[in-house]
PATI-338369 format. One line per 2 residues: for each residue x, y, z of N, C-alpha, C. Coordinates in nm, 2 decimals, always signed. Layout:
REM residues N
X/Y/Z/X/Y/Z/X/Y/Z | ... $
REM end
This chain:
REM residues 64
+8.45/+20.05/+18.97/+8.51/+19.93/+18.99/+8.58/+19.82/+18.85 | +8.48/+19.83/+18.77/+8.52/+19.76/+18.64/+8.64/+19.80/+18.58 $
+8.67/+19.91/+18.58/+8.79/+19.97/+18.50/+8.91/+19.93/+18.59 | +8.92/+19.89/+18.71/+9.04/+19.87/+18.82/+9.04/+19.68/+18.79 $
+8.97/+19.60/+18.74/+8.97/+19.45/+18.71/+9.08/+19.42/+18.62 | +9.14/+19.34/+18.68/+9.24/+19.29/+18.57/+9.21/+19.13/+18.55 $
+9.21/+19.10/+18.45/+9.18/+18.96/+18.37/+9.32/+18.88/+18.41 | +9.31/+18.76/+18.48/+9.43/+18.64/+18.51/+9.40/+18.52/+18.45 $
+9.29/+18.48/+18.43/+9.26/+18.34/+18.37/+9.11/+18.30/+18.42 | +9.08/+18.19/+18.33/+8.96/+18.13/+18.35/+9.00/+17.97/+18.39 $
+8.92/+17.93/+18.51/+8.92/+17.81/+18.55/+8.80/+17.72/+18.58 | +8.75/+17.60/+18.56/+8.62/+17.54/+18.59/+8.62/+17.51/+18.72 $
+8.53/+17.49/+18.75/+8.46/+17.45/+18.89/+8.48/+17.30/+18.90 | +8.59/+17.26/+18.99/+8.61/+17.11/+19.01/+8.50/+17.03/+19.07 $
+8.52/+16.89/+19.06/+8.38/+16.83/+19.11/+8.40/+16.85/+19.28 | +8.51/+16.86/+19.31/+8.50/+16.89/+19.47/+8.49/+17.03/+19.54 $
+8.43/+17.11/+19.43/+8.39/+17.29/+19.44/+8.52/+17.36/+19.46 | +8.64/+17.31/+19.42/+8.76/+17.38/+19.45/+8.78/+17.46/+19.31 $
+8.83/+17.60/+19.33/+8.87/+17.66/+19.21/+9.02/+17.70/+19.23 | +9.07/+17.67/+19.12/+9.21/+17.66/+19.08/+9.25/+17.81/+19.08 $
+9.36/+17.87/+19.15/+9.39/+18.01/+19.18/+9.52/+17.99/+19.04 | +9.51/+18.10/+18.94/+9.62/+18.12/+18.85/+9.74/+18.16/+18.93 $
+9.86/+18.11/+18.90/+9.98/+18.14/+18.93/+10.01/+18.28/+18.92 | +9.97/+18.31/+18.85/+10.00/+18.50/+18.84/+9.96/+18.58/+18.97 $
+9.85/+18.49/+19.03/+9.81/+18.56/+19.19/+9.94/+18.58/+19.28 | +10.04/+18.47/+19.27/+10.16/+18.49/+19.36/+10.26/+18.62/+19.31 $
+10.25/+18.66/+19.18/+10.33/+18.78/+19.12/+10.25/+18.87/+19.19 | +10.13/+18.90/+19.17/+10.07/+19.01/+19.19/+10.05/+19.03/+19.31 $
+10.00/+18.98/+19.41/+9.94/+18.99/+19.53/+10.02/+18.94/+19.64 | +10.16/+18.87/+19.61/+10.23/+18.79/+19.71/+10.16/+18.68/+19.80 $
+10.06/+18.60/+19.71/+9.99/+18.50/+19.79/+10.07/+18.39/+19.82 | +10.07/+18.29/+19.90/+10.15/+18.20/+19.94/+10.09/+18.05/+19.97 $
+10.11/+17.95/+19.87/+10.01/+17.84/+19.91/+10.02/+17.80/+20.05 | +9.90/+17.75/+20.06/+9.86/+17.70/+20.21/+9.88/+17.78/+20.30 $
+9.89/+17.92/+20.28/+9.92/+18.00/+20.42/+9.81/+18.15/+20.37 | +9.79/+18.19/+20.26/+9.76/+18.31/+20.23/+9.59/+18.27/+20.24 $
+9.52/+18.37/+20.31/+9.36/+18.32/+20.33/+9.29/+18.47/+20.24 | +9.18/+18.44/+20.19/+9.09/+18.54/+20.13/+8.97/+18.53/+20.20 $
+8.92/+18.67/+20.16/+8.77/+18.68/+20.16/+8.69/+18.68/+20.05 | +8.57/+18.64/+20.05/+8.53/+18.60/+19.94/+8.40/+18.69/+19.94 $
+8.36/+18.77/+19.85/+8.23/+18.87/+19.86/+8.16/+18.88/+19.73 | +8.03/+18.84/+19.74/+7.95/+18.86/+19.60/+7.92/+18.98/+19.55 $
+7.93/+19.01/+19.44/+7.89/+19.14/+19.39/+7.77/+19.09/+19.26 | +7.64/+19.12/+19.37/+7.50/+19.05/+19.31/+7.48/+19.16/+19.20 $
+7.50/+19.25/+19.19/+7.47/+19.33/+19.05/+7.53/+19.30/+18.95 | +7.68/+19.22/+18.97/+7.73/+19.20/+18.83/+7.77/+19.05/+18.82 $
+7.67/+18.97/+18.90/+7.69/+18.82/+18.92/+7.84/+18.77/+18.93 | +7.93/+18.86/+19.00/+8.07/+18.82/+19.04/+8.08/+18.81/+19.16 $
+8.23/+18.71/+19.18/+8.26/+18.67/+19.32/+8.41/+18.76/+19.32 | +8.43/+18.79/+19.44/+8.54/+18.89/+19.46/+8.64/+18.82/+19.58 $
+8.74/+18.80/+19.52/+8.84/+18.71/+19.63/+8.94/+18.86/+19.68 | +8.96/+18.87/+19.79/+9.04/+18.97/+19.86/+9.15/+18.94/+19.95 $
+9.27/+18.95/+19.94/+9.37/+18.92/+20.05/+9.32/+18.96/+20.19 | +9.31/+18.86/+20.27/+9.27/+18.87/+20.41/+9.34/+18.95/+20.49 $
+9.30/+19.09/+20.55/+9.38/+19.11/+20.61/+9.43/+19.05/+20.76 | +9.38/+18.94/+20.79/+9.38/+18.83/+20.91/+9.54/+18.81/+20.88 $
+9.57/+18.76/+21.02/+9.74/+18.69/+21.03/+9.72/+18.60/+20.91 | +9.80/+18.58/+20.85/+9.81/+18.44/+20.76/+9.87/+18.32/+20.80 $
+9.94/+18.33/+20.90/+9.99/+18.21/+20.99/+9.89/+18.16/+21.09 | +9.77/+18.25/+21.10/+9.65/+18.21/+21.22/+9.61/+18.05/+21.19 $
+9.56/+17.97/+21.29/+9.50/+17.87/+21.27/+9.37/+17.86/+21.19 | +9.31/+17.76/+21.14/+9.18/+17.80/+21.09/+9.07/+17.80/+21.17 $
+8.97/+17.85/+21.17/+8.87/+17.88/+21.24/+8.75/+17.79/+21.24 | +8.79/+17.68/+21.19/+8.69/+17.56/+21.15/+8.72/+17.47/+21.25 $
REM end
């Protein structure tokens, strides 16, 4: 999988625990601000987080 990774940018974790997404994500995977949802995975072998565009309806209401 490492050979398929594309580096986009580096950001610090903000005080309120948010991570800013690089603008290049919009062009690369068609993410829309406030609409696109990501599934978050932990790769514990490589100490990495993986964000994948969720296959769920992007316009669905929050489940919280």
